[in-house]
Phi, psi and omega in degrees: 000328178300320180301317180297318181297315178296318179297323180298322179291324183285325184212094181297330179294311180293322180297319179297318180296316179295318180298318180286322181290333183276001180299124188290324185262135178298327179300318180298318180296318179296320178297321180300314182291325177295322180292333180303325180295337183267356181272122177258126180242129177240135177257148179083007178231158346290158182288167356285154180297139173208166176212152178228158173304140184304325181297338180297333183271355181301314182292305184297321180290317177299321178301314180294314183295332183269359182273058185306120175081353181273146184239156174241140177258134175236121181298169183305147178256209008281155175072025177271117186238152174208153177292134176258324180198151177201162177256124185292337182263336188256335185086352180291132182221156174242124181243139176247138180235138178253123178255003179278162180274003175230159178293156179228149172246118185240145176288133176303322181295328175293321177298320177298320178297316179292320177299322179296325178294319177296314179307310183296317185281326187262007179276137176215162184251135177213131178052046178063021177228139175275135177235154174239122176282149177301151182195176187218135176245129184254128174269138178298346180278003174096024173223164181212164182235136181240134169257126182201170175273113179268002179064221181271004181271049180271118175229025176220051182273358175221163177264127179299154181274012185289000000 
């Protein structure tokens, strides 16, 4: 399991693929693919527009994907947001927002999966470097994930042990 965790930090794309491929039940894999159709991803929102080198998101997305079984609580919304993960050196952050009228407990790994969808859709190449524009992925269950530059205001660089 340690190998997967280290690998997750190095390559969130590969970690997501391994995490999904390692799902033991075929039913779970089918549900994952069916849910993809319901995920809406927007790039360049919320404003102001910003972008970071794609490598900046490796740590926060890898951190989320490797937090197997751990949950984050987000109080009732709408529009209640909190940092889920960030990189202390890059400013890259993953924020989760709850739009439901009740609090939610979400798996960090699910947030990582949604963050990966934003990463994949909002990534572009310029001057021989990959960049990721800020963006937002919406879950039909009433919560969403934002990739953005949190600057030096990183207070989620580790996953709590709760």
